[in-house]
N, CA, C and O of each residue as an XYZ file, in Angstrom:
936
protein
N       0.872     -1.205      0.467
C      -0.231     -0.098      0.022
C       1.040      0.824      0.086
O       2.053      0.751      0.782
N       0.519      1.986     -1.169
C       1.499      3.539     -0.742
C       0.777      4.768     -0.463
O      -0.061      5.454     -1.049
N       1.558      4.809      0.918
C       1.054      6.244      1.635
C       1.540      7.424      1.470
O       2.755      7.368      1.282
N       1.119      8.478      1.459
C       1.784     10.201      1.451
C       1.451     10.364      2.440
O       0.289      9.998      2.615
N       2.212     11.013      3.762
C       1.670     11.905      4.726
C       1.857     13.694      4.426
O       2.873     14.146      3.899
N       0.830     14.458      4.813
C       1.171     15.443      4.907
C       1.225     15.752      6.356
O       0.440     15.223      7.142
N       2.311     16.762      6.799
C       2.015     16.693      8.560
C       2.406     18.497      8.623
O       3.439     18.887      8.080
N       1.789     19.149      9.090
C       1.665     20.803      9.986
C       2.084     20.733     11.005
O       2.703     19.722     11.336
N       1.895     21.805     11.886
C       3.144     22.449     12.902
C       1.977     21.167     14.202
O       2.583     20.319     14.858
N       0.821     21.259     14.293
C       0.108     20.241     14.684
C       0.826     18.607     15.153
O       0.591     18.088     16.244
N       1.448     18.167     14.409
C       2.350     16.906     14.790
C       3.380     17.204     15.624
O       4.040     16.330     16.186
N       3.606     18.603     15.774
C       5.161     18.692     16.506
C       4.896     19.355     17.830
O       5.846     19.501     18.599
N       3.420     19.866     18.246
C       3.260     20.360     19.297
C       3.348     19.303     20.465
O       3.327     19.958     21.507
N       3.416     18.278     20.683
C       3.945     17.652     21.694
C       5.758     17.195     22.175
O       6.352     16.575     23.057
N       6.066     18.032     20.851
C       7.459     17.848     21.189
C       7.847     19.187     21.635
O       8.929     19.667     21.297
N       6.894     19.903     22.487
C       7.043     21.006     22.519
C       7.181     22.682     21.782
O       7.361     23.829     22.190
N       6.928     21.836     20.196
C       7.181     23.242     19.264
C       5.190     23.553     19.070
O       4.274     22.811     18.715
N       5.242     24.896     19.482
C       3.794     25.474     19.130
C       3.310     25.379     17.783
O       4.160     25.249     16.902
N       1.969     25.424     17.430
C       1.410     25.558     16.182
C       1.396     27.160     16.109
O       2.042     27.963     16.782
N       0.354     27.405     14.966
C       0.685     28.650     14.321
C      -1.259     28.983     14.863
O      -1.554     29.844     15.692
N      -1.991     28.346     14.366
C      -3.139     28.707     14.633
C      -3.890     27.842     15.088
O      -4.890     27.517     14.447
N      -3.572     27.230     16.373
C      -4.064     26.450     17.324
C      -5.124     27.353     18.664
O      -5.212     28.549     18.939
N      -5.524     26.618     19.014
C      -5.869     27.412     20.050
C      -5.102     28.310     21.323
O      -5.585     29.085     22.148
N      -3.739     27.861     21.102
C      -2.744     28.401     21.495
C      -1.645     29.082     20.768
O      -0.723     29.662     21.342
N      -1.787     28.985     19.414
C      -1.358     29.329     18.291
C      -0.310     30.451     18.546
O      -0.780     31.355     19.236
N       0.998     30.635     18.168
C       1.496     31.898     18.092
C       0.745     33.230     17.455
O       0.881     34.381     17.870
N      -0.212     32.729     16.170
C      -0.651     33.992     15.541
C      -1.755     34.534     16.156
O      -2.071     35.716     16.024
N      -2.653     33.345     17.145
C      -3.499     34.000     18.186
C      -2.896     34.551     19.511
O      -3.650     35.347     20.072
N      -2.082     34.390     19.947
C      -1.278     35.231     21.036
C      -0.781     36.567     20.695
O      -0.905     37.633     21.297
N      -0.115     36.235     19.455
C       0.294     37.371     18.569
C       0.372     37.907     17.464
O       1.423     37.711     16.853
N      -0.323     38.469     17.037
C      -0.690     38.767     15.693
C       0.253     39.093     15.057
O       0.469     38.559     13.970
N       1.300     40.335     15.707
C       2.573     40.954     15.160
C       3.747     39.772     14.723
O       4.563     39.896     13.810
N       3.611     38.731     15.530
C       4.546     37.951     15.639
C       4.692     37.459     13.706
O       5.739     37.114     13.158
N       3.802     37.536     13.273
C       3.875     36.907     11.599
C       4.980     37.819     10.296
O       5.430     37.551      9.182
N       5.030     38.899     11.187
C       5.691     39.970     10.194
C       7.357     39.478     10.263
O       8.187     39.847      9.432
N       7.654     38.586     11.407
C       8.644     38.330     11.267
C       9.063     37.126     10.329
O      10.232     36.751     10.250
N       8.251     36.676      9.778
C       8.385     35.613      8.651
C       7.381     36.006      7.658
O       6.748     35.222      6.950
N       7.284     37.319      7.665
C       6.740     37.776      6.035
C       7.877     38.405      5.171
O       8.686     39.216      5.621
N       7.863     38.002      4.033
C       8.915     38.247      3.587
C       9.032     39.856      2.947
O      10.076     40.436      3.244
N       8.529     40.244      2.514
C       8.252     41.865      2.226
C       9.138     42.548      3.768
O      10.289     42.983      3.720
N       8.218     42.496      5.147
C       8.360     42.778      6.014
C      10.285     42.873      6.539
O      11.011     43.705      7.083
N      10.397     41.793      6.097
C      11.442     41.376      6.410
C      12.759     41.526      6.036
O      13.820     41.571      6.659
N      12.344     41.614      4.483
C      13.488     42.335      3.263
C      13.116     43.775      3.704
O      14.118     44.139      3.089
N      12.614     44.931      4.193
C      12.413     46.214      3.857
C      12.846     46.718      5.391
O      12.909     47.928      5.613
N      13.088     45.921      6.253
C      13.034     46.202      7.710
C      13.927     45.559      8.525
O      13.827     44.370      8.830
N      15.155     46.601      9.040
C      16.843     45.613      9.627
C      15.965     44.895     11.146
O      15.765     43.690     11.301
N      15.604     45.852     12.004
C      14.901     45.643     12.664
C      13.953     44.062     13.316
O      13.796     43.236     14.216
N      13.569     44.567     11.975
C      12.131     42.812     12.163
C      13.013     41.754     11.470
O      12.514     40.633     11.361
N      14.507     41.994     10.890
C      15.033     41.191     10.589
C      16.181     40.707     12.131
O      16.614     39.575     12.344
N      16.290     41.256     12.509
C      16.859     40.932     13.834
C      16.069     40.411     14.927
O      16.590     39.545     15.629
N      14.929     40.787     15.175
C      13.738     40.070     15.405
C      13.526     38.470     15.036
O      13.189     37.656     15.895
N      13.727     38.173     13.873
C      13.208     37.544     13.092
C      14.206     36.044     13.773
O      13.938     35.025     14.409
N      15.750     36.843     13.029
C      16.738     36.066     14.033
C      16.745     35.627     15.437
O      16.976     34.455     15.734
N      16.544     36.373     16.147
C      16.173     36.058     17.454
C      15.264     35.063     17.948
O      15.499     34.255     18.846
N      13.873     35.231     17.080
C      12.715     34.206     17.355
C      13.344     32.747     16.916
O      13.190     31.829     17.723
N      14.110     32.453     15.566
C      14.616     31.542     15.158
C      15.850     31.145     16.385
O      16.105     29.968     16.639
N      16.394     32.033     16.926
C      16.909     31.705     18.465
C      16.473     30.854     19.591
O      16.873     29.822     20.131
N      15.432     31.742     19.742
C      14.664     30.560     21.036
C      13.465     29.571     20.362
O      12.612     29.054     21.083
N      13.496     29.386     19.031
C      12.738     28.436     18.693
C      12.853     26.864     19.431
O      13.988     26.388     19.399
N      12.128     26.292     19.877
C      12.576     25.174     20.926
C      13.009     23.852     20.116
O      13.270     22.712     20.500
N      12.976     24.567     18.605
C      12.999     22.919     17.990
C      14.492     22.500     17.577
O      14.852     21.538     16.899
N      15.197     23.432     18.142
C      16.808     23.541     18.152
C      16.988     22.230     19.184
O      17.698     21.259     18.926
N      16.122     22.423     20.523
C      16.484     20.368     21.388
C      15.379     19.944     21.641
O      15.119     19.474     22.748
N      14.410     20.030     20.564
C      12.733     18.998     20.800
C      13.365     17.778     20.190
O      14.414     17.772     19.546
N      12.552     16.681     20.490
C      12.884     15.178     20.376
C      11.671     14.786     19.893
O      10.662     15.173     20.483
N      11.553     13.878     18.637
C      10.505     13.653     17.997
C       9.235     13.163     18.848
O       9.172     13.944     19.798
N       8.533     12.532     18.912
C       7.662     12.141     19.527
C       7.124     11.139     18.867
O       7.578     10.824     17.767
N       5.881     10.358     19.531
C       5.488      8.802     18.882
C       4.560      8.957     17.693
O       4.148      7.992     17.050
N       4.214     10.378     17.401
C       3.962     10.183     15.765
C       4.560     10.446     15.144
O       4.188     10.026     14.048
N       5.732     11.156     15.056
C       7.254     11.391     14.178
C       7.318      9.547     13.990
O       6.843      8.849     13.094
N       8.022      9.200     15.094
C       8.628      7.732     15.376
C       7.515      6.903     14.281
O       7.820      6.713     13.104
N       6.321      6.497     14.818
C       4.931      5.964     13.990
C       5.106      6.358     12.534
O       4.747      5.494     11.733
N       5.519      7.331     12.100
C       5.282      7.537     10.714
C       6.900      7.295     10.161
O       6.870      6.981      8.971
N       8.207      7.354     10.671
C       9.293      6.836     10.299
C       9.075      5.367      9.954
O       9.596      4.942      8.923
N       8.240      4.428     10.843
C       8.376      3.233     10.702
C       7.434      2.549      9.324
O       7.367      1.349      9.056
N       6.782      3.636      8.599
C       6.055      3.407      7.774
C       6.286      3.252      6.897
O       6.188      4.236      6.163
N       6.878      1.635      6.110
C       7.668      1.639      5.015
C       7.077      2.479      3.539
O       5.908      2.571      3.163
N       8.072      2.921      3.017
C       8.221      3.551      2.109
C       7.097      4.447      1.822
O       6.383      4.337      0.825
N       6.956      5.422      2.822
C       5.877      6.609      2.703
C       6.868      7.804      2.106
O       8.094      7.864      2.010
N       6.219      8.368      1.885
C       6.053      9.810      1.124
C       6.115     10.739      2.440
O       4.950     10.449      2.711
N       6.426     11.495      3.354
C       6.355     12.552      3.609
C       6.746     13.673      3.363
O       7.916     14.039      3.247
N       5.395     14.547      3.228
C       5.196     15.831      2.947
C       4.988     17.054      3.892
O       3.880     17.420      4.283
N       6.235     17.677      4.235
C       5.841     18.269      5.525
C       5.996     20.254      5.234
O       6.856     20.919      4.657
N       4.833     20.601      5.889
C       4.935     22.213      6.040
C       6.140     22.446      7.261
O       6.517     23.592      7.503
N       6.517     21.665      7.754
C       7.286     22.331      9.030
C       8.445     22.505      8.782
O       8.711     22.060      7.665
N       9.773     23.197      9.576
C      10.657     23.549      9.328
C      11.529     22.813     10.348
O      12.739     22.982     10.201
N      11.192     22.142     11.205
C      11.792     21.278     12.564
C      12.742     20.254     12.119
O      13.314     19.821     13.120
N      13.081     19.786     11.252
C      13.454     18.984     11.077
C      13.335     17.276     11.875
O      14.087     16.321     11.681
N      12.459     17.333     12.535
C      11.467     16.338     13.580
C      11.509     14.987     12.779
O      11.855     13.936     13.317
N      11.150     15.075     11.510
C      10.706     13.717     10.726
C      12.268     12.791     10.591
O      12.580     11.658     10.960
N      12.923     13.744      9.975
C      14.289     12.880      9.510
C      15.434     12.103     11.006
O      16.314     11.243     11.061
N      14.575     13.251     12.246
C      15.600     12.924     13.318
C      14.972     11.801     13.936
O      15.743     11.203     14.687
N      13.624     11.235     13.853
C      13.068     10.258     14.120
C      13.041      8.903     13.330
O      12.524      7.869     13.750
N      13.940      9.126     11.618
C      14.304      7.854     11.289
C      13.619      7.934      9.684
O      13.860      7.094      8.817
N      12.804      9.018      9.515
C      12.768      9.242      8.612
C      13.432      9.431      7.118
O      14.050     10.478      6.924
N      13.351      8.623      6.221
C      14.870      8.486      5.271
C      14.536     10.350      4.434
O      13.476     10.808      4.009
N      16.036     11.038      4.488
C      16.068     12.301      4.330
C      15.352     12.592      2.402
O      15.124     13.582      1.707
N      15.234     11.068      2.228
C      15.291     11.662      0.715
C      13.704     11.208      0.457
O      13.264     11.204     -0.693
N      12.971     10.871      1.459
C      11.528     10.498      1.164
C      10.692     11.496      2.225
O       9.595     11.238      2.721
N      11.639     12.918      2.479
C      10.951     13.516      3.713
C      10.955     15.271      2.296
O      11.958     15.907      1.974
N       9.570     15.513      1.837
C       9.728     16.703      1.147
C       9.390     17.885      2.045
O       8.238     17.955      2.472
N      10.285     18.833      2.379
C      10.550     20.002      3.306
C       9.766     21.051      2.458
O      10.374     21.950      1.878
N       8.117     20.897      2.379
C       8.186     22.385      1.719
C       7.917     23.649      1.875
O       7.424     24.335      0.981
N       8.211     24.069      3.009
C       8.544     25.558      3.451
C       9.962     25.452      4.050
O      10.139     26.141      5.055
N      10.909     24.779      3.655
C      11.949     24.734      3.812
C      12.657     24.138      5.273
O      12.105     23.148      5.754
N      13.935     24.738      6.043
C      14.607     24.032      7.237
C      15.106     25.591      7.995
O      15.673     26.641      7.692
N      14.613     25.072      8.895
C      15.336     26.522      9.642
C      16.574     26.642     10.178
O      17.016     27.606     10.803
N      17.385     25.114      9.773
C      19.031     25.486     10.406
C      19.807     26.125      9.368
O      20.594     27.005      9.716
N      19.717     25.844      8.249
C      20.512     26.826      7.173
C      20.133     28.205      6.977
O      19.199     28.713      7.597
N      20.846     28.835      6.114
C      20.965     30.535      5.657
C      21.083     30.441      4.603
O      21.505     29.445      4.017
N      20.644     31.730      4.001
C      20.696     31.782      2.535
C      21.442     33.329      2.190
O      21.502     34.199      3.059
N      21.758     33.443      1.388
C      21.805     35.208      0.967
C      20.468     35.609     -0.225
O      20.068     34.682     -0.929
N      20.123     36.367     -0.315
C      18.776     36.815     -0.767
C      19.610     37.464     -2.006
O      18.970     37.519     -3.056
N      20.793     37.909     -2.039
C      21.686     38.695     -2.893
C      22.333     37.703     -4.077
O      22.088     37.982     -5.251
N      23.021     36.736     -3.807
C      24.090     35.924     -4.360
C      23.701     34.483     -4.095
O      24.329     33.788     -4.893
N      22.687     33.502     -3.064
C      22.755     32.772     -2.805
C      23.567     31.840     -1.795
O      23.131     30.814     -1.274
N      24.837     32.401     -1.620
C      25.977     31.780     -0.555
C      25.195     31.077      0.528
O      24.288     31.743      1.026
N      25.369     29.932      0.953
C      24.731     29.276      2.203
C      25.784     29.410      3.531
O      26.989     29.592      3.705
N      24.665     29.222      4.288
C      25.896     29.392      5.701
C      24.712     28.466      6.658
O      23.959     27.624      6.169
N      24.746     28.717      7.603
C      23.778     28.624      8.724
C      23.220     29.527      9.762
O      23.762     30.449     10.371
N      21.783     28.963      9.838
C      20.755     29.895     11.158
C      21.950     30.414     12.100
O      22.189     31.609     12.273
N      22.780     29.191     12.779
C      23.561     29.408     14.203
C      24.586     30.498     14.224
O      24.850     31.262     15.152
N      25.261     30.409     12.701
C      26.116     31.552     12.602
C      25.290     32.951     12.515
O      25.624     33.866     13.267
N      24.422     33.091     11.779
C      23.973     34.415     11.822
C      23.544     34.640     13.237
O      23.635     35.807     13.618
N      23.161     33.886     13.967
C      22.642     34.105     15.365
C      23.800     34.602     16.073
O      23.686     35.610     16.771
N      24.779     34.065     15.975
C      26.242     33.873     16.909
C      26.679     35.665     16.421
O      27.141     36.409     17.287
N      26.561     35.936     15.648
C      26.618     37.559     14.954
C      25.943     38.288     15.660
O      26.285     39.148     16.471
N      24.803     37.878     15.293
C      23.963     38.760     16.167
C      24.148     39.425     17.955
O      24.232     40.505     18.540
N      24.131     37.316     18.375
C      24.576     37.667     19.716
C      26.215     38.321     20.095
O      26.523     38.391     21.284
N      26.918     38.644     19.343
C      28.032     39.008     19.266
C      28.212     40.777     18.957
O      29.211     41.481     18.806
N      26.676     41.084     18.949
C      27.241     42.988     18.803
C      26.050     42.896     17.317
O      24.849     42.816     17.576
N      26.414     42.911     16.148
C      25.765     42.924     15.079
C      24.326     42.903     15.194
O      23.668     42.115     15.873
N      23.934     43.763     14.529
C      22.679     43.992     14.654
C      21.759     43.823     13.300
O      20.536     43.936     13.384
N      22.349     43.573     12.164
C      21.878     42.576     10.959
C      22.847     42.148     10.179
O      23.257     42.929      9.320
N      23.360     40.996     10.273
C      24.251     40.175      9.551
C      24.149     39.948      8.348
O      23.332     39.140      7.905
N      25.083     40.726      7.509
C      25.314     40.702      6.169
C      25.911     39.494      5.523
O      26.664     38.947      6.329
N      25.848     38.672      4.018
C      26.699     37.688      3.758
C      27.851     38.278      3.447
O      28.019     39.406      2.984
N      28.946     37.145      3.831
C      30.362     37.652      3.572
C      30.899     37.335      2.394
O      32.115     37.352      2.200
N      29.929     36.983      1.406
C      30.589     37.310      0.203
C      30.185     38.464     -0.602
O      30.985     38.826     -1.466
N      29.166     39.059     -0.483
C      28.589     40.288     -1.085
C      27.719     40.947     -0.604
O      27.078     41.662     -1.374
N      27.323     40.948      1.088
C      27.156     41.899      2.048
C      25.554     41.883      1.560
O      24.898     42.821      2.013
N      24.992     41.147      0.883
C      23.347     40.993      0.637
C      22.727     40.409      2.018
O      23.396     39.826      2.870
N      21.459     40.641      2.086
C      20.470     40.119      3.165
C      20.296     38.714      3.530
O      19.976     38.014      2.569
N      20.405     38.162      4.537
C      20.501     36.483      5.116
C      19.403     36.572      5.449
O      18.942     37.574      5.995
N      18.745     35.508      5.177
C      17.304     34.490      5.656
C      18.023     33.170      5.737
O      19.070     32.689      5.305
N      16.805     32.721      6.623
C      16.892     31.311      6.576
C      16.318     30.748      5.738
O      15.517     31.334      5.009
N      16.590     29.457      5.634
C      16.479     28.564      4.301
C      14.796     28.038      4.198
O      14.505     26.983      3.635
N      13.787     28.922      4.815
C      12.499     28.619      5.264
C      12.044     29.413      4.004
O      12.794     30.086      3.298
N      10.744     29.241      3.831
C      10.059     29.732      3.197
C       8.929     30.704      3.989
O       7.962     30.250      4.601
N       9.279     32.254      3.836
C       8.527     32.652      4.423
C       7.486     33.141      3.420
O       7.621     33.283      2.205
N       6.087     33.441      4.426
C       5.046     34.046      4.075
C       5.018     35.152      3.036
O       5.402     36.215      3.524
N       4.690     35.231      1.783
C       5.157     35.905      0.401
C       5.904     35.408     -0.546
O       6.150     35.943     -1.628
N       6.349     34.177     -0.084
C       7.304     33.782     -1.317
C       6.829     32.194     -1.734
O       6.278     31.276     -1.127
N       7.341     32.390     -3.079
C       6.852     31.005     -3.843
C       7.615     29.460     -3.159
O       8.833     29.449     -2.984
N       6.853     28.349     -2.849
C       7.597     27.250     -2.437
C       8.620     26.745     -4.321
O       8.628     27.051     -5.513
N       9.232     25.907     -3.412
C      10.508     25.243     -4.330
C       9.554     24.622     -5.513
O       8.919     23.601     -5.251
N       9.461     25.132     -6.614
C       9.015     24.029     -7.689
C       9.333     22.498     -7.775
O       8.439     21.681     -7.997
N      10.653     22.139     -7.588
C      10.904     20.889     -7.635
C      10.392     20.568     -6.493
O       9.889     19.447     -6.573
N      10.266     21.110     -5.285
C       9.887     19.912     -3.950
C       8.044     19.926     -4.180
O       7.219     19.085     -3.823
N       7.872     21.127     -4.852
C       6.013     21.088     -4.744
C       5.942     20.221     -6.157
O       4.842     19.685     -6.283
N       6.520     20.057     -6.846
C       6.200     18.959     -7.797
C       6.564     17.300     -7.513
O       6.049     16.340     -8.087
N       7.357     17.280     -6.707
C       7.680     15.755     -6.344
C       6.478     15.920     -5.543
O       5.552     15.333     -6.103
N       6.021     16.618     -4.191
C       4.867     16.665     -3.360
C       3.377     16.202     -4.580
O       2.727     15.220     -4.220
N       3.046     16.717     -5.557
C       2.237     16.696     -5.789
C       2.120     15.562     -6.691
O       1.158     15.374     -7.436
N       3.056     14.878     -6.599
C       3.292     13.661     -7.673
C       3.124     12.150     -6.578
O       2.707     11.045     -6.928
N       3.603     12.575     -5.200
C       3.451     11.673     -4.365
C       1.782     11.564     -3.999
O       1.189     10.504     -3.798
N       1.262     12.743     -3.970
C      -0.649     12.937     -3.844
C      -0.724     11.999     -4.452
O      -1.002     10.893     -3.990
N      -0.446     12.302     -5.830
C      -0.897     11.643     -7.232
C      -1.343     10.118     -7.011
O      -2.445      9.574     -7.070
N       0.124      9.579     -6.696
C       0.394      8.339     -6.763
C       0.257      7.452     -5.950
O       0.538      6.265     -6.113
N      -0.409      8.215     -4.536
C      -0.739      7.359     -3.508
C      -1.926      6.652     -3.706
O      -2.678      6.852     -4.660
N      -2.176      5.539     -2.513
C      -3.270      4.774     -2.368
C      -3.830      5.335     -1.388
O      -5.054      5.317     -1.519
N      -3.437      5.887     -0.348
C      -3.860      6.634      1.265
C      -3.415      7.478      1.517
O      -2.256      7.274      1.880
N      -3.796      8.796      1.550
C      -3.134      9.981      2.052
C      -3.692     10.714      3.554
O      -4.835     11.057      3.857
N      -2.373     10.804      4.367
C      -2.837     11.242      5.508
C      -2.712     12.752      5.946
O      -1.510     13.010      6.021
N      -3.263     13.539      6.175
C      -2.897     14.948      6.751
C      -2.990     14.942      8.177
O      -4.011     14.613      8.780
N      -1.859     15.330      8.746
C      -1.719     15.252     10.647
C      -1.091     16.604     10.651
O      -0.049     17.106     10.229
N      -2.305     17.040     11.392
C      -1.806     17.984     12.249
C      -1.629     19.439     11.574
O      -0.737     20.266     11.766
N      -2.677     19.494     10.782
C      -2.362     20.845      9.415
C      -4.153     21.274      9.859
O      -5.034     20.513     10.259
N      -4.205     22.619      9.621
C      -5.162     23.279      9.572
C      -5.735     23.400      7.988
O      -6.800     23.983      7.789
N      -4.973     22.819      6.885
C      -5.318     22.610      5.553
C      -5.892     24.080      5.244
O      -7.086     24.299      5.039
N      -4.966     24.980      5.238
C      -5.722     26.550      5.014
C      -4.464     27.258      4.232
O      -4.700     28.169      3.438
N      -3.378     26.900      4.429
C      -2.263     27.243      3.605
C      -2.065     26.680      2.290
O      -1.609     25.546      2.142
N      -2.413     27.482      1.268
C      -2.063     26.535     -0.414
C      -0.599     27.405     -0.670
O      -0.184     28.510     -0.321
N       0.052     26.025     -1.652
C      -0.909     25.015     -1.914
C      -0.655     23.750     -1.260
O      -0.846     22.589     -1.621
N      -0.226     24.211     -0.314
C       0.358     22.652      0.487
C      -1.487     22.005      0.407
O      -1.794     21.127     -0.401
N      -2.386     22.550      1.255
C      -3.291     22.325      1.516
C      -3.911     21.621      0.579
O      -4.352     20.563      1.028
N      -4.225     21.891     -1.148
C      -4.667     21.363     -2.168
C      -3.978     20.050     -2.579
O      -4.144     19.527     -3.681
N      -2.969     19.420     -1.331
C      -2.742     17.991     -2.013
C      -3.234     17.214     -1.339
O      -2.826     16.056     -1.251
N      -4.139     17.639     -0.766
C      -5.792     16.689     -0.096
C      -6.469     16.485     -1.259
O      -6.612     15.384     -1.792
N      -6.985     17.758     -1.757
C      -7.747     17.571     -2.783
C      -6.948     16.456     -3.663
O      -7.330     15.290     -3.762
N      -5.601     17.069     -4.386
C      -5.379     16.071     -5.595
C      -5.424     14.814     -5.211
O      -5.710     14.065     -6.145
N      -5.193     14.108     -3.855
C      -5.300     13.066     -3.344
C      -6.366     12.459     -3.816
O      -6.383     11.592     -4.690
N      -7.221     12.889     -3.266
C      -8.644     12.759     -3.138
C      -9.180     12.158     -4.924
O      -9.600     11.088     -5.365
N      -8.827     13.726     -5.616
C      -9.596     13.242     -7.001
C      -8.978     12.198     -7.851
O      -9.480     11.709     -8.863
N      -7.634     11.864     -7.233
C      -6.837     10.637     -8.050
C      -7.363      9.530     -7.114
O      -6.449      8.862     -6.631
N      -8.061      9.325     -6.901
C      -8.564      7.955     -6.107
C      -8.104      7.622     -4.750
O      -8.629      6.599     -4.311
N      -7.493      8.047     -4.177
C      -6.823      7.863     -2.845
C      -7.635      7.839     -1.317
O      -8.517      8.688     -1.191
N      -7.463      7.201     -0.513
C      -8.271      7.351      0.595
C      -7.789      8.236      1.291
O      -6.585      8.066      1.486
N      -8.339      9.377      1.892
C      -8.062     10.520      2.534
C      -8.264     10.594      3.978
O      -9.384     10.412      4.455
N      -7.177     10.868      4.751
C      -7.577     10.547      6.359
C      -6.742     11.697      6.650
O      -5.622     11.988      6.232
N      -7.778     12.483      7.716
C      -7.571     13.596      8.511
C      -7.339     13.692      9.767
O      -8.286     13.518     10.534
N      -6.153     13.963     10.241
C      -6.336     14.043     11.563
C      -5.813     15.233     12.358
O      -4.598     15.435     12.366
N      -6.580     15.978     12.978
C      -6.504     17.449     13.479
C      -7.591     17.710     14.289
O      -8.788     17.454     14.158
N      -6.870     18.339     15.262
C      -7.648     18.682     16.333
C      -8.789     19.719     16.149
O      -9.701     19.814     16.971
N      -8.700     20.493     15.039
C     -10.440     20.765     14.737
C     -10.454     20.994     13.436
O      -9.464     21.214     12.737
N     -11.525     20.948     13.107
C     -11.938     21.261     11.666
C     -11.002     21.764     10.623
O     -10.271     22.734     10.820
N     -11.040     21.023      9.402
C     -10.588     21.520      8.376
C     -11.330     21.879      6.952
O     -12.185     21.132      6.475
N     -10.911     23.098      6.327
C     -11.824     22.824      5.033
C     -11.890     21.800      3.676
O     -12.125     22.155      2.521
N     -11.633     20.517      4.126
C     -11.299     19.425      3.556
C     -12.076     18.097      4.089
O     -12.050     17.000      3.532
N     -12.811     18.445      5.350
C     -13.671     17.327      5.986
C     -14.191     16.302      5.249
O     -14.180     15.071      5.229
N     -14.745     17.420      4.522
C     -15.880     17.001      3.596
C     -15.614     15.880      2.645
O     -16.507     15.289      2.036
N     -14.602     15.672      2.570
C     -13.944     15.057      1.201
C     -13.451     13.715      2.041
O     -13.708     12.691      1.407
N     -12.896     13.509      3.136
C     -12.462     12.772      3.933
C     -12.677     11.303      3.923
O     -13.906     11.364      3.933
N     -12.533     10.567      3.917
C     -13.115      9.303      4.124
C     -12.852      8.914      5.557
O     -13.292      7.785      5.769
N     -12.240      9.506      6.695
C     -11.969      9.232      7.902
C     -11.012     10.925      8.566
O     -10.065     11.509      8.039
N     -11.696     11.228      9.736
C     -11.652     12.301     10.430
C     -11.666     11.976     11.809
O     -12.543     11.542     12.556
N     -10.145     12.382     12.003
C      -9.913     12.039     13.641
C      -9.753     12.980     14.490
O      -9.056     13.954     14.205
N     -10.260     12.880     15.471
C      -9.796     14.340     16.523
C      -9.111     14.058     17.523
O      -8.922     14.983     18.313
N      -8.616     12.950     17.785
C      -7.850     11.702     18.687
C      -6.795     13.202     19.000
O      -6.900     14.278     18.410
N      -5.923     12.891     19.966
C      -4.491     13.809     19.979
C      -3.749     12.997     19.109
O      -3.828     11.779     18.953
N      -2.932     13.913     18.497
C      -1.947     13.217     17.521
C      -1.094     12.129     17.951
O      -0.765     11.204     17.208
N      -0.747     12.247     19.137
C       0.518     11.375     19.620
C      -0.048      9.810     19.788
O       0.561      8.778     20.072
N      -1.605     10.078     19.466
C      -2.379      8.635     20.101
C      -2.731      8.167     18.689
O      -2.335      7.081     18.264
N      -3.344      8.850     18.104
C      -3.797      8.910     16.794
C      -2.859      8.349     15.648
O      -3.035      7.257     15.107
N      -2.061      9.043     15.412
C      -1.185      8.291     14.502
C      -0.159      7.587     14.569
O       0.563      7.592     13.572
N       0.349      6.546     16.049
C       0.413      5.435     16.088
C      -0.293      3.805     15.282
O       0.113      2.847     14.624
N      -1.753      4.413     15.971
C      -2.496      3.637     16.216
C      -3.070      3.334     14.496
O      -3.362      2.283     13.925
N      -3.063      5.117     13.918
C      -3.330      4.783     12.527
C      -2.315      3.813     11.584
O      -2.746      3.014     10.752
N      -0.936      4.030     11.864
C      -0.157      3.335     11.193
C       0.422      1.985     11.314
O       1.012      1.305     10.474
N       0.119      1.744     12.561
C       0.010      0.242     12.894
C      -0.808     -0.542     12.063
O      -0.402     -1.578     11.537
N      -2.599      0.166     11.839
C      -3.404     -0.365     11.018
C      -3.262     -0.285      9.694
O      -3.881     -1.069      8.975
N      -2.266      0.855      9.067
C      -1.868      0.755      7.671
C      -0.727     -0.250      7.457
O      -0.450     -0.420      6.269
N      -0.082     -0.877      8.244
C       1.297     -2.167      8.195
C       0.485     -2.934      8.038
O       0.603     -3.511      6.956
N      -0.744     -3.400      8.918
C      -1.067     -4.405      9.184
C      -1.776     -5.115      8.120
O      -2.188     -6.260      8.309
């Protein structure tokens, strides 16, 4: 049985990483927080950039451990993991890196927006802590950002294309911990359903695609996903 799984922030909350739109999500607690991960604001304002790097510094993903849901998905043979998360927990749980498609990039790398030179988020944070307000690219002086896809940026077309293929080609498509509100990632559920896949949604709150699902599960993700994976393997 071919399985493709789309994961969102909700799968990592049990690892201590807050989500965005849930009852205790970052956007609900501090709507201004969204500016720190919005490309136009980031590129226009050095203070936004400084605060954004400090936000990355304080992200619990640096020390978070994969939870039962990550580990259960890692045990699914030959599954594609398409994730909206930037925390790297699927790979740390044991999912093969070449089977994990990071739609929104990864928070641990950095890139120059002018010349494309690569570096690390840790290096940029260390430069801020050493007194630089807005660390620039060592090669060309351009603006640095993490290798995450910010609001206002397009997804990498190659990664998105592979995710679409995984959605079209699976027999079961499972959406876990995602509000299915952010496009184009959310449309993968529709693509899978229209391609004949069984659609299973595991999320604490309703999503816009619940009416298409063969099964909707509102149980805690750390319990529901291992149970579901056991059934898929059996």
